[in-house]
Structures are given as structure tokens and as C-alpha cells.
KOLLONU-78671 format. One record per residue (C-alpha): residue number from 1; residue in three letters; x, y, z. Coordinates in steps of 0.05 Angstrom, whole numbers, plus 5000, padded with zeros to 4 digits. Layout:
REM residues N
NUM:Ala:X:Y:Z
...
REM end
This chain:
REM residues 717
1:Met:4997:4999:5010
2:Met:5029:5071:4983
3:Arg:5047:5108:5039
4:Lys:5038:5183:5062
5:Asn:5102:5215:5022
6:Glu:5110:5152:4978
7:Pro:5107:5188:4894
8:Ser:5059:5159:4850
9:Asp:5078:5133:4780
10:Leu:5033:5185:4755
11:Asp:5055:5237:4807
12:Leu:5128:5222:4795
13:Glu:5094:5242:4715
14:Val:5060:5291:4729
15:Leu:5127:5325:4781
16:Gln:5178:5316:4732
17:His:5132:5362:4673
18:Glu:5124:5407:4725
19:Glu:5195:5416:4742
20:Asn:5221:5482:4734
21:Gly:5287:5488:4685
22:Arg:5321:5523:4745
23:Leu:5320:5487:4806
24:His:5310:5515:4879
25:Trp:5362:5539:4941
26:Phe:5328:5527:5001
27:Asp:5356:5569:5047
28:Val:5411:5542:5085
29:Asp:5476:5574:5119
30:Arg:5531:5556:5075
31:Arg:5583:5615:5110
32:Ala:5626:5557:5156
33:Phe:5635:5512:5092
34:Leu:5657:5572:5040
35:Lys:5703:5589:5098
36:Phe:5736:5518:5092
37:Leu:5742:5527:5020
38:Gly:5780:5583:5023
39:Gly:5734:5640:5003
40:Gly:5728:5655:4932
41:Met:5684:5676:4875
42:Leu:5603:5645:4892
43:Val:5556:5652:4829
44:Cys:5488:5644:4838
45:Leu:5419:5642:4797
46:Ala:5367:5684:4807
47:Ala:5296:5653:4800
48:Pro:5231:5680:4807
49:Arg:5182:5645:4854
50:Ala:5159:5578:4822
51:Arg:5109:5527:4851
52:Ala:5141:5450:4864
53:Gln:5107:5388:4880
54:Glu:5148:5345:4934
55:Ser:5130:5276:4952
56:Gly:5083:5262:4900
57:Arg:5034:5318:4927
58:Ser:5020:5395:4924
59:Ser:5040:5430:5002
60:Gly:4989:5468:5008
61:Gly:4987:5510:4954
62:Gly:5052:5501:4929
63:Arg:5114:5517:4956
64:Glu:5145:5591:4960
65:Leu:5218:5593:4957
66:Pro:5266:5650:4965
67:Lys:5278:5697:4900
68:Asp:5352:5681:4912
69:Val:5382:5618:4888
70:Gly:5443:5590:4925
71:Ala:5513:5587:4891
72:Trp:5527:5532:4841
73:Leu:5599:5543:4842
74:His:5657:5562:4888
75:Ile:5726:5575:4863
76:Gly:5770:5573:4922
77:Ser:5836:5622:4925
78:Asp:5877:5559:4912
79:Gly:5836:5554:4846
80:Ala:5808:5490:4867
81:Ile:5728:5497:4842
82:Thr:5677:5462:4866
83:Val:5594:5453:4846
84:Phe:5535:5439:4879
85:Thr:5486:5398:4865
86:Gly:5416:5368:4900
87:Lys:5423:5317:4847
88:Val:5453:5241:4868
89:Glu:5500:5197:4836
90:Met:5462:5131:4838
91:Gly:5514:5088:4791
92:Gln:5493:5125:4725
93:Asn:5560:5161:4724
94:Ile:5522:5228:4724
95:Arg:5576:5258:4763
96:Thr:5618:5257:4707
97:Ser:5579:5282:4655
98:Leu:5560:5344:4700
99:Ser:5637:5356:4712
100:Gln:5641:5350:4636
101:Gln:5598:5410:4626
102:Val:5626:5449:4686
103:Ser:5701:5441:4654
104:Glu:5675:5461:4591
105:Glu:5653:5522:4606
106:Leu:5711:5540:4653
107:Arg:5754:5520:4616
108:Val:5798:5483:4676
109:Pro:5810:5417:4669
110:Leu:5759:5357:4697
111:Glu:5801:5325:4749
112:Ser:5798:5401:4782
113:Ile:5733:5401:4793
114:Gln:5701:5366:4848
115:Ile:5623:5363:4856
116:Val:5578:5362:4924
117:Met:5517:5325:4916
118:Gly:5456:5313:4957
119:Asp:5469:5349:5013
120:Thr:5412:5385:5036
121:Asp:5447:5433:5082
122:Leu:5505:5451:5024
123:Thr:5469:5436:4958
124:Pro:5411:5480:4923
125:Trp:5342:5442:4940
126:Asp:5317:5394:4881
127:Ala:5265:5353:4870
128:Gly:5297:5289:4859
129:Thr:5346:5244:4810
130:Phe:5292:5216:4769
131:Gly:5253:5219:4707
132:Ser:5318:5228:4675
133:Arg:5306:5302:4684
134:Thr:5393:5314:4706
135:Thr:5419:5324:4645
136:Pro:5367:5376:4611
137:Thr:5353:5404:4666
138:Met:5415:5403:4715
139:Gly:5470:5407:4663
140:Pro:5444:5475:4635
141:Gln:5438:5506:4696
142:Leu:5512:5482:4717
143:Arg:5531:5505:4645
144:Ala:5501:5571:4661
145:Ala:5539:5578:4724
146:Ala:5603:5563:4706
147:Ala:5594:5603:4645
148:Thr:5581:5667:4679
149:Ala:5642:5651:4727
150:Arg:5681:5647:4664
151:Glu:5656:5714:4647
152:Gln:5664:5757:4708
153:Leu:5729:5729:4719
154:Leu:5748:5756:4649
155:Asp:5725:5825:4674
156:Leu:5767:5829:4733
157:Ala:5828:5805:4694
158:Ala:5813:5866:4647
159:Glu:5798:5906:4701
160:Arg:5860:5888:4744
161:Trp:5900:5901:4675
162:Gln:5864:5960:4658
163:Thr:5848:5933:4587
164:Asp:5804:5910:4531
165:Arg:5771:5850:4558
166:Ala:5752:5826:4487
167:Lys:5834:5813:4477
168:Leu:5831:5758:4542
169:Thr:5826:5685:4533
170:Ala:5809:5635:4589
171:Ser:5837:5569:4587
172:Gly:5877:5518:4636
173:Gly:5845:5551:4694
174:Lys:5870:5619:4687
175:Ile:5852:5689:4645
176:Ser:5916:5709:4600
177:Asn:5931:5770:4558
178:Pro:5965:5740:4492
179:Ala:5995:5811:4474
180:Thr:6026:5815:4533
181:Ser:6039:5755:4562
182:Gln:6002:5761:4627
183:Ala:5974:5707:4662
184:Leu:5935:5704:4723
185:Ala:5897:5635:4758
186:Tyr:5832:5638:4771
187:Gly:5852:5633:4852
188:Glu:5890:5690:4841
189:Leu:5830:5736:4811
190:Thr:5788:5704:4871
191:Arg:5828:5709:4928
192:Gly:5799:5751:4989
193:Gln:5739:5762:4951
194:Asn:5671:5728:4959
195:Leu:5631:5752:4898
196:Val:5564:5747:4871
197:Arg:5542:5749:4814
198:Val:5468:5734:4786
199:Ile:5462:5698:4713
200:Gly:5428:5728:4661
201:Ala:5377:5707:4616
202:Asp:5414:5687:4561
203:Pro:5486:5673:4597
204:Ala:5550:5656:4543
205:Val:5550:5574:4534
206:Ser:5583:5539:4480
207:Pro:5548:5507:4432
208:Ala:5556:5435:4425
209:Arg:5594:5434:4354
210:Glu:5644:5466:4401
211:Trp:5656:5422:4452
212:Lys:5723:5409:4465
213:Val:5715:5374:4542
214:Ala:5646:5350:4544
215:Gly:5611:5311:4474
216:Arg:5677:5267:4484
217:Pro:5693:5208:4536
218:Ala:5716:5215:4596
219:Pro:5739:5162:4643
220:Lys:5687:5160:4716
221:Val:5701:5205:4766
222:Asp:5724:5173:4824
223:Gly:5724:5112:4789
224:Arg:5784:5068:4825
225:Asp:5755:5087:4886
226:Phe:5692:5041:4871
227:Val:5748:4988:4830
228:Thr:5784:4979:4897
229:Gly:5729:4988:4943
230:Lys:5757:5056:4972
231:His:5689:5084:4966
232:Gln:5645:5079:5028
233:Tyr:5562:5052:5025
234:Thr:5517:5078:5066
235:Ser:5526:5009:5103
236:Asp:5602:5026:5101
237:Leu:5594:5087:5148
238:Thr:5613:5084:5226
239:Arg:5601:5140:5278
240:Pro:5639:5147:5342
241:Gly:5606:5095:5390
242:Met:5545:5078:5336
243:Leu:5501:5018:5349
244:His:5463:4966:5296
245:Gly:5396:4961:5292
246:Lys:5336:4922:5266
247:Val:5266:4929:5257
248:Leu:5209:4887:5277
249:Arg:5173:4862:5211
250:Pro:5099:4837:5203
251:Ala:5077:4776:5179
252:Gly:5043:4800:5126
253:Phe:5018:4869:5086
254:Lys:4967:4895:5131
255:Ala:4983:4851:5195
256:Ala:4965:4875:5261
257:Phe:4996:4861:5326
258:Val:4954:4812:5370
259:Ser:5016:4793:5422
260:Leu:5089:4808:5435
261:Asp:5139:4786:5483
262:Ala:5207:4820:5488
263:Gly:5231:4785:5550
264:Gln:5276:4742:5521
265:Ala:5313:4805:5471
266:Glu:5314:4845:5532
267:Lys:5365:4797:5572
268:Ile:5409:4796:5519
269:Pro:5468:4833:5545
270:Gly:5482:4906:5507
271:Val:5410:4909:5471
272:Arg:5352:4945:5480
273:Val:5290:4942:5451
274:Val:5249:5000:5422
275:Arg:5169:5006:5417
276:Asp:5141:5062:5391
277:Gly:5066:5050:5367
278:Asp:5070:4995:5321
279:Phe:5142:5005:5314
280:Val:5190:4963:5344
281:Gly:5269:4953:5336
282:Val:5325:4930:5370
283:Val:5394:4967:5379
284:Ala:5458:4923:5399
285:Pro:5526:4933:5389
286:Asp:5545:4895:5337
287:Leu:5499:4873:5270
288:Trp:5507:4795:5299
289:Thr:5475:4808:5368
290:Ala:5418:4858:5342
291:Glu:5403:4797:5298
292:Arg:5407:4754:5355
293:Ala:5356:4802:5393
294:Met:5306:4805:5335
295:Ala:5297:4732:5330
296:Ala:5295:4722:5408
297:Ile:5225:4778:5406
298:Arg:5156:4729:5402
299:Thr:5101:4752:5366
300:Gln:5031:4736:5338
301:Trp:4999:4772:5283
302:Asn:4931:4785:5251
303:Val:4943:4776:5174
304:Pro:4875:4803:5136
305:Pro:4858:4765:5076
306:Gln:4877:4799:5010
307:Pro:4897:4797:4935
308:Ser:4944:4749:4912
309:Gly:4982:4739:4843
310:Lys:4937:4687:4810
311:Glu:4876:4741:4813
312:Leu:4915:4811:4808
313:Phe:4901:4816:4742
314:Glu:4823:4809:4746
315:Tyr:4828:4846:4818
316:Leu:4860:4902:4767
317:Lys:4805:4903:4721
318:Lys:4749:4914:4776
319:Asn:4778:4962:4821
320:Glu:4784:5024:4787
321:Glu:4782:5085:4830
322:Thr:4731:5122:4819
323:Gly:4744:5200:4823
324:Gly:4813:5190:4807
325:Arg:4874:5223:4771
326:Asp:4869:5198:4709
327:Ala:4908:5222:4647
328:Arg:4868:5214:4579
329:Gln:4885:5245:4502
330:Ile:4829:5249:4446
331:Lys:4843:5259:4385
332:Gly:4798:5255:4329
333:Ser:4739:5209:4331
334:Val:4759:5134:4343
335:Glu:4684:5114:4329
336:Gln:4697:5144:4257
337:Gly:4762:5116:4250
338:Met:4737:5043:4259
339:Ala:4683:5059:4205
340:Ser:4735:5078:4160
341:Ala:4778:5013:4175
342:Asp:4792:4952:4124
343:Phe:4806:4912:4188
344:Lys:4800:4916:4263
345:Leu:4838:4890:4319
346:Ala:4829:4886:4397
347:Gln:4875:4860:4451
348:Thr:4894:4851:4525
349:Tyr:4964:4858:4539
350:Thr:4992:4843:4614
351:Val:5048:4864:4659
352:Glu:5073:4837:4726
353:His:5092:4869:4791
354:Ile:5174:4870:4788
355:Ala:5222:4876:4845
356:His:5276:4933:4835
357:Ala:5330:4892:4865
358:Pro:5386:4945:4877
359:Leu:5454:4921:4881
360:Glu:5461:4960:4957
361:Pro:5394:4945:4993
362:Arg:5369:5003:5035
363:Ala:5404:5026:5089
364:Ala:5420:5095:5131
365:Val:5459:5115:5190
366:Ala:5423:5173:5236
367:Glu:5453:5214:5291
368:Trp:5421:5266:5340
369:Asn:5466:5324:5366
370:Gly:5422:5356:5410
371:Glu:5363:5386:5366
372:Lys:5392:5369:5298
373:Leu:5384:5306:5260
374:Thr:5438:5286:5205
375:Val:5418:5224:5164
376:Trp:5461:5189:5114
377:Thr:5422:5147:5076
378:Gly:5424:5117:4995
379:Thr:5367:5167:4963
380:Gln:5339:5194:4898
381:Arg:5312:5250:4938
382:Pro:5347:5278:4993
383:Phe:5304:5333:5002
384:Ala:5232:5295:5010
385:Val:5272:5242:5057
386:Arg:5297:5311:5096
387:Asp:5218:5335:5102
388:Glu:5199:5258:5106
389:Leu:5244:5259:5169
390:Ala:5225:5333:5193
391:Glu:5143:5304:5194
392:Ala:5164:5242:5234
393:Phe:5191:5274:5291
394:Arg:5154:5344:5283
395:Ile:5217:5389:5277
396:Ser:5232:5434:5224
397:Pro:5276:5423:5162
398:Glu:5325:5466:5184
399:Arg:5334:5420:5240
400:Val:5349:5352:5188
401:Arg:5408:5350:5156
402:Val:5404:5289:5093
403:Gln:5473:5267:5066
404:Val:5474:5213:5000
405:Pro:5543:5187:4989
406:Asp:5545:5155:4917
407:Thr:5499:5093:4922
408:Gly:5493:5025:4894
409:Ser:5441:5034:4835
410:Ala:5357:5045:4848
411:Tyr:5324:5048:4791
412:Gly:5272:5088:4816
413:Gly:5263:5049:4883
414:Lys:5293:5098:4930
415:His:5246:5142:4928
416:Ala:5221:5147:4995
417:Gly:5262:5145:5068
418:Asp:5242:5073:5102
419:Ala:5310:5060:5121
420:Ala:5329:5135:5151
421:Val:5262:5142:5193
422:Glu:5276:5072:5221
423:Ala:5348:5094:5241
424:Ala:5334:5158:5267
425:Arg:5273:5131:5315
426:Leu:5322:5081:5338
427:Ala:5377:5133:5343
428:Lys:5335:5180:5379
429:Ala:5318:5116:5428
430:Ala:5386:5096:5443
431:Gly:5421:5165:5451
432:Lys:5479:5149:5402
433:Pro:5489:5136:5325
434:Val:5453:5085:5293
435:Arg:5462:5039:5243
436:Val:5402:5000:5204
437:Ala:5418:4955:5147
438:Trp:5362:4920:5105
439:Thr:5371:4853:5086
440:Arg:5359:4827:5016
441:Glu:5295:4794:5042
442:Glu:5272:4864:5069
443:Glu:5284:4886:5014
444:Phe:5246:4844:4961
445:Thr:5186:4847:5013
446:Trp:5189:4916:5036
447:Ala:5206:4962:4986
448:Tyr:5152:4978:4933
449:Phe:5140:4951:4864
450:Arg:5143:4968:4801
451:Pro:5062:4969:4788
452:Ala:5029:4916:4746
453:Gly:4980:4925:4691
454:Val:4924:4912:4648
455:Ile:4925:4943:4571
456:Glu:4866:4938:4522
457:Val:4886:4961:4455
458:Ser:4831:4964:4400
459:Ser:4853:4990:4338
460:Gly:4845:5002:4250
461:Ala:4878:4996:4194
462:Arg:4869:4992:4118
463:Arg:4889:4954:4070
464:Asp:4956:4986:4059
465:Gly:4976:4993:4133
466:Thr:4955:5056:4148
467:Val:4936:5057:4227
468:Val:4857:5097:4222
469:Ala:4836:5085:4294
470:Trp:4872:5069:4364
471:Glu:4845:5073:4433
472:Phe:4888:5055:4491
473:His:4868:5034:4569
474:Asn:4918:5031:4610
475:Tyr:4893:4998:4689
476:Asn:4939:5014:4741
477:Ser:5015:5010:4714
478:Gly:5017:5084:4695
479:Pro:5008:5136:4646
480:Ala:5087:5145:4627
481:Gly:5096:5132:4558
482:Ile:5026:5123:4543
483:Ala:5018:5168:4476
484:Thr:5022:5135:4405
485:Pro:5090:5166:4377
486:Tyr:5043:5141:4300
487:Ala:5014:5193:4262
488:Val:4946:5171:4280
489:Ala:4897:5205:4261
490:Asn:4835:5182:4309
491:Gln:4853:5165:4379
492:Met:4833:5158:4450
493:Ile:4884:5142:4505
494:Gln:4865:5135:4573
495:Phe:4894:5121:4642
496:His:4858:5085:4693
497:Pro:4882:5096:4763
498:Val:4865:5021:4804
499:Lys:4853:5024:4879
500:Ala:4922:4985:4892
501:Pro:4929:4912:4920
502:Ala:4961:4895:4984
503:Leu:5041:4911:4945
504:Arg:5067:4978:4951
505:Gln:5072:5010:4885
506:Gly:5124:5063:4866
507:Ser:5165:5092:4811
508:Tyr:5214:5041:4767
509:Arg:5261:5064:4713
510:Gly:5224:5080:4651
511:Leu:5160:5083:4702
512:Ala:5101:5060:4660
513:Ala:5128:5072:4604
514:Thr:5161:4997:4583
515:Ala:5091:4978:4602
516:Asn:5060:5022:4552
517:His:5110:5010:4491
518:Phe:5101:4928:4509
519:Ala:5038:4935:4496
520:Arg:5044:4983:4433
521:Glu:5097:4953:4395
522:Thr:5063:4885:4398
523:His:5001:4909:4381
524:Met:5031:4942:4320
525:Asp:5065:4874:4303
526:Glu:5007:4847:4299
527:Leu:4976:4895:4264
528:Ala:5033:4891:4207
529:His:5017:4821:4208
530:Ala:4944:4824:4198
531:Ala:4960:4879:4135
532:Gly:5014:4818:4109
533:Met:5068:4877:4113
534:Asp:5138:4875:4148
535:Pro:5139:4903:4221
536:Leu:5190:4957:4193
537:Glu:5159:4979:4136
538:Phe:5093:4980:4172
539:Arg:5126:5034:4224
540:Leu:5154:5080:4173
541:Lys:5089:5069:4137
542:Asn:5060:5105:4202
543:Ile:5114:5148:4229
544:Ala:5111:5229:4216
545:Asp:5166:5241:4259
546:Pro:5236:5245:4227
547:Arg:5278:5227:4287
548:Leu:5235:5164:4307
549:Lys:5241:5136:4232
550:Ala:5319:5154:4243
551:Val:5332:5110:4304
552:Phe:5293:5056:4268
553:Glu:5330:5062:4200
554:Ala:5387:5061:4247
555:Ala:5378:5001:4282
556:Ala:5353:4962:4221
557:Glu:5416:4981:4180
558:Lys:5473:4961:4238
559:Phe:5422:4899:4249
560:Gly:5415:4874:4169
561:Trp:5340:4873:4184
562:Gly:5314:4832:4125
563:Arg:5369:4800:4103
564:Gln:5358:4744:4143
565:Lys:5292:4706:4143
566:Ala:5259:4674:4208
567:Ala:5265:4600:4214
568:Ala:5239:4549:4258
569:Gly:5265:4559:4327
570:Arg:5299:4634:4309
571:Gly:5273:4696:4297
572:Phe:5275:4774:4291
573:Gly:5245:4835:4319
574:Ile:5240:4903:4328
575:Ala:5204:4960:4363
576:Gly:5218:5026:4386
577:Gly:5180:5095:4419
578:Val:5197:5155:4446
579:Glu:5207:5178:4515
580:Lys:5233:5239:4562
581:Gly:5262:5266:4503
582:Gly:5299:5210:4477
583:Tyr:5290:5163:4417
584:Val:5299:5089:4415
585:Ala:5292:5025:4357
586:Thr:5309:4968:4386
587:Cys:5320:4895:4344
588:Ala:5321:4834:4377
589:Glu:5347:4761:4356
590:Val:5315:4703:4397
591:Glu:5332:4628:4387
592:Ile:5289:4572:4419
593:Glu:5326:4517:4455
594:Gly:5314:4451:4483
595:Pro:5254:4403:4506
596:Ser:5225:4467:4550
597:Arg:5231:4518:4489
598:His:5270:4565:4529
599:Val:5269:4640:4495
600:Arg:5355:4649:4494
601:Ile:5359:4726:4463
602:Arg:5424:4723:4417
603:Arg:5438:4790:4394
604:Val:5404:4859:4411
605:Val:5425:4925:4365
606:Glu:5394:4989:4390
607:Ala:5392:5060:4362
608:Phe:5389:5113:4405
609:Glu:5384:5189:4408
610:Cys:5380:5239:4454
611:Gly:5401:5307:4435
612:Ala:5466:5334:4430
613:Val:5513:5274:4478
614:Val:5551:5293:4528
615:Asn:5592:5236:4550
616:Pro:5589:5179:4481
617:Asp:5622:5120:4535
618:Gly:5566:5141:4591
619:Leu:5517:5144:4542
620:Arg:5533:5071:4520
621:Asn:5540:5046:4587
622:Gln:5475:5073:4600
623:Val:5436:5042:4540
624:Glu:5474:4978:4550
625:Gly:5455:4975:4625
626:Ala:5380:4983:4601
627:Val:5381:4931:4556
628:Ile:5409:4886:4609
629:Gln:5368:4905:4660
630:Gly:5306:4892:4609
631:Ile:5326:4827:4602
632:Gly:5287:4809:4664
633:Gly:5229:4836:4661
634:Ala:5216:4812:4597
635:Leu:5236:4735:4595
636:Phe:5225:4719:4661
637:Glu:5218:4777:4730
638:Ala:5156:4767:4767
639:Ile:5139:4782:4847
640:Thr:5095:4724:4867
641:Phe:5053:4738:4937
642:Glu:4990:4707:4961
643:Asn:4954:4734:5019
644:Gly:4996:4790:5036
645:Arg:5057:4754:5027
646:Ile:5118:4755:4978
647:Thr:5137:4680:4964
648:Asn:5200:4700:4924
649:Pro:5236:4748:4966
650:His:5308:4720:4956
651:Phe:5348:4710:4896
652:Ala:5343:4647:4900
653:Gln:5277:4646:4874
654:Tyr:5271:4715:4842
655:Arg:5317:4707:4790
656:Val:5352:4779:4745
657:Pro:5403:4768:4685
658:Arg:5454:4734:4694
659:Phe:5513:4728:4652
660:Thr:5503:4674:4616
661:Asp:5438:4711:4596
662:Ile:5476:4767:4559
663:Pro:5470:4768:4482
664:Arg:5514:4804:4444
665:Ile:5489:4876:4447
666:Glu:5515:4931:4393
667:Thr:5488:4998:4405
668:Val:5480:5064:4357
669:Ile:5485:5127:4382
670:Leu:5463:5191:4340
671:Asp:5490:5254:4359
672:Arg:5450:5309:4351
673:Lys:5491:5375:4362
674:Asp:5428:5412:4341
675:Leu:5386:5388:4395
676:Pro:5396:5406:4473
677:Pro:5421:5348:4509
678:Ala:5366:5292:4534
679:Gly:5366:5243:4592
680:Ala:5383:5175:4580
681:Gly:5377:5139:4643
682:Glu:5295:5102:4633
683:Thr:5283:5111:4556
684:Pro:5331:5049:4523
685:Ile:5292:5004:4574
686:Val:5228:5002:4533
687:Gly:5244:4976:4468
688:Leu:5272:4903:4487
689:Ala:5206:4870:4506
690:Pro:5173:4880:4449
691:Ala:5233:4866:4403
692:Val:5242:4800:4444
693:Gly:5169:4785:4431
694:Gly:5165:4800:4362
695:Ala:5230:4758:4350
696:Val:5197:4696:4395
697:Phe:5132:4703:4343
698:Ala:5173:4700:4278
699:Ala:5212:4643:4311
700:Thr:5143:4600:4328
701:Gly:5085:4632:4307
702:Val:5066:4637:4383
703:Arg:5043:4714:4410
704:Leu:5058:4730:4476
705:Arg:5020:4782:4505
706:Ser:5046:4776:4581
707:Leu:5107:4803:4613
708:Pro:5152:4763:4633
709:Leu:5147:4731:4568
710:Ala:5165:4658:4578
711:Pro:5195:4655:4655
712:Lys:5191:4582:4652
713:Gly:5207:4565:4572
714:Leu:5152:4571:4525
715:Glu:5125:4493:4537
716:Lys:5107:4515:4613
717:Asn:5084:4579:4590
REM end
């Protein structure tokens, strides 16, 4: 069940569209930190008051923010450059690409830049790291700040030398006068000064065609620390006198206490049992003792009857919310379009709940210092978690600091502050810092899941392959990517919110775009088959967007589409789409193996275009990672549950892609220097499942309309 502060799929979809191009500063005192940095120049942005939606909900008519925007960039007297952003690093390598953009505009070496990320006491307020918004929103902001700083440095040097500013150049961290061979390092210009300058509406940023640092491959910032184990994740952090905490979990969803006996746990030396209403936890000097104490607590629970996985899709159709928010798009008349169609098709597609399965389970370290609470945790939304903590303890947000170490993946699964609140409650009761680290079973059971969904599609087309009518209904999984990118004159598209079953639901990489692309692209394949047309030919017939056409053609050319024909047990599929400013097309080759007719993906070619490319290697890694993660959801990942309990809460039962599942992956990056960069963390995942489904049909004649497609092979499907 969704909690109060937990964003829904629709909430995040709305939030990412409402997020202003400028992110806003929560007013905190940074003078001590700036003093630590050694003085220098502080560059600020000016922005109007703006509405912001936090935690997936409006905050009582909108949150009013200060007019002045905090420092994004600091140049110390030693020339060190520190950049501040509320975005966080979750393995997507955004620290590197943001550093490249600052380096580009400031004309300094990449290694001279340090980025402070996700610290609510030091960085500007930020809605969170989700929705592929960092590149298109934070990138331009930091470029603008850096470009303005560069221009101010030129002004300072011109004033000091009493010369024409136009004669000066910025390069290598210094301002030079080629005519006189004079040069001043940036630190020499800012020494002893703490300047503030407002960025104008049209900062002198470098066009993508002139990039020298951005737009080129760059090694991962701090990459060696991750490879060697030097980097400390949240679960690695220690504080003086720190205790270890465990939290009592219910016997099932919506369970209520019948009885609790903590007597044996309290007898264990060093253990303290904490109870606050329905919250029960223990703290101990070490993790082993904490686990032993938790196991000693005797409880009885009342778990009410709840829907199970077997009746999930029937439940979703029968429990549509009345009066809930929906997303509806109407164009032309579907009724008239259907009347003009030469053939019609209606099908239903389903997707199961799946888990995020992050490499790093949730963890938090909490410490109270008087009335000030500091929490270190891996979250995509540090400011939302700060506010969640403030609400939980009835204190002002200014008394809460959230710091986010670079975190071992999230995939949309770490928006809420579960572990942070748990650690803070235990720390407050114990009077000492407490670390809480979820087990893998806790992660599988008590985190939220990608929503399951039922999608109904009805369509009509002419004999020449022109789609003339399109009706699309999504129940529960969400509205992200729901609009068709094909040129259809008559459309009715609608998202139907559903009273969620027992499982918590929330954001997942791509939100509902994976489900909606699976249903839409599978249906396009079915229409192409009904029309007797090649799947690629049929799509190109109905594409008016040249960017979408370009990725389909690029993927098809690299793949060699049409050069080989499908045969028994071997087939080819193609799919694509548009989401969050990115354009993707995916080709897949599959082979059907063995007595169980196991689906083996042999080769994937994916073409991707997201405007100007900031870091080609980073982008390629994002695309390949999305393809690999997409294999799980396409073929075998699904959460199973029975009457309020997860029945596969371990990797032994919940299968994710293994090395043996990885096909040959080839990426084609279309670098559009004429377009602003868009995000790439989510969109590359959406084309794989329908492409694989199309390839299975080509190989077997079996049309699969449910995700996962073949968890135990086609014979047992």
C-alpha cells in the first residue's frame, strides 16, 4: 500500500513535467563551508518564485521559495572548483557528465572539479534524481553558472590590467593576455573575495558543436575508488559509539499485532528494545547481536485476507478508482476511424509486478546532536527524505540534514526514506548513532514494486497499412509513455487509476513506459501481421516524426533487418518509441532452445538519440545497462505473492539476468549537436521486451502478450 510520502507513477510523471528548468535553493547557511573552501567567488542564479511538488503531492497550494538562488559554483583561492547540486549519483555516472559540462564552460581540467551532491545543508533544493531530468535541467544550470563565472573572471582580469576585455582568453584555469603574455590563475583573481553574480537570461554557454571536453569520452570520476573498494557506501559508514539496529517486520501486509513478548531479547547484554506504537526495533553493539535479539522477540499477528497473484489482473480491472486522477487524450473520432478501417484488432496485454533488486539494499546511519538530526542514506530524493524525517519527528526541516553518499543503484526504487526514518527513531531512543541496513529479503518484501497492469488496445487500419483508429486503456501501471508516437488521426488514450492491492507500488526505471511500449509495439506487430506487411515497413508507414524514423532506420541498418529470414526456432523482432526526449529503436534475435523451449536472446542492436551527447562512453553504458536490465522484465522477472506475503523474496527464487543471459549487444548512438541534451537513464529500456516478443512470434508463431514472456520456457508458459 502506498504511504503518505510515497510518489505514485502518475505523481512522478506530473512532477517531472512541472519541474522548473531552474532548481531552487532551500535557505541554509553555507558561510562555514565556504570559509572551509578558502573564500573565493560564488556564482548564483536568480529565479522567480515557483511552485514545487514534493513527495508526489502539492504542498498546500505550492511551496514558496526564496527569490535568490544559492551558490552553484565556488572558486577557491587555490583555484579549486567546487560545484553544488541536489542531484545524486546512483551509478548512472552523472557526476562525470556534469563535471564535463562545468569543465567545458570554465575552461579548466576535468580533474580540478569537485562536485558536492545530495547534501541538504549545502546544495540547492532539488525535487530529486528521477525522470531522466538531470541532464536536461541540471546540466544547463551548471553550464550557465560556469559560463557566467568565466565571464566574470574575464571582467576581473580586464579591470586589474586596465585592458580591453575582448583581448583576453580563458583557458587552463587562468585568464591570459596573449598580447602581453600576462596570466592570472582563477584563484589569484578570486582570492580574498566572496563575489555573488546573478546569471542573466542568456549566458554565454558554448554550443555543442564547439565542445572540447563535453561531447567526448571521459573516465568515470572517482572510478578507481569503486573498483578498489575505497568508496564508502552508507552501510560502510561508522560514527563514534554507533549501534546497529534491526526493525521488526510484520508477518504480512496490513498485519496487526495480536501479542508481543520481548522479554528474552531484553535479557541479551547490550540490547535495547524500542517500541513506539506499531514500531518495534532493537539496537545492539554489533549486527550479529541485533539479529539475535530480533529473533528472540515472540510475536503473533493478524493478517487479513488479501488478493493474491493468481487473481491480480482480474482484481485490477474490477477495482478502478472512481473520481481518481486519470490521463486522457482524445484526437479525432475513434468511432469514425473504426468505421473507415478495412480490418480491426482488439487485444489485452498484462505486466506483472517486478522488484528493483538494487545492488545496495536500503541503508541509513542516523545521529542526533541535541535537536539536530543528521542522516546518511542512499536516496534519490534527499530533500523529500529530509521533509519526511522532519514530519516524523515534528521538527522543522532546518533541523534535519540528509547526506547521500554515491549509492549502489536505485532504478526508481529509492524515493522514500524508509531506512532513514527507522534509523532515526532507533537513534533517538538509544541516544547514540544507529545504523540500519536492510537485508535482501527485507528489500524484496518491504520496498515498493513496479506496478502491475492490464492494457487493452483496439485499433483499425486500412489495407495499405495506415492505422486510422487507436484506442488504448492502461489500468494501474501508469501513464508514462502512454501516447502513441505514430501518426494516427483518431485516438483515445486513457490511464485508469486502480485501488492498489496489498503490494506497495511506486516508480521503476522508465515508470510505466515499459508496459505501455510493450503493449503498443506488440499491437503494432499484430497489425503488421494482419496487413501482411513487414514489421519495420509497417511502422515506417505510420511514422511522421523524422527523429523516430531515424532511429528505426539506424537500428535496422546495423542489425541487417530483412537480410535474414526467420526460421523454425530462430526469429527477429523490432520495436521502438519515444520517451522523456529520447528516441529508441531495438532489434532482437532470439533462438528457442531445448525441450522446455527456452527463449535465448542472441543479439540486440539498439539505436538511441537524445540530442547532443555529453559523454559518449557514459551514454553507451546507460544503453547497454538498460538492455541487460530489460532482459529480466522481458523474460522472467515477476514478484509472486499470496494473501499478503511475498513468496519469492530471495535471489534464489527471484531471477535477474545472469552473465549467461547476456546477448551480443551493439549500440548505435545518434549524436544531434543541433539539439539540447536529453536524459538517457530510462528510455533505452522500453524497446527490448516488445522486440523480443516479436522475435519469438517470428520463430514460433506464438504471440506472447504478458510480461514476463516466458519465465519457464514456452512449453510451460
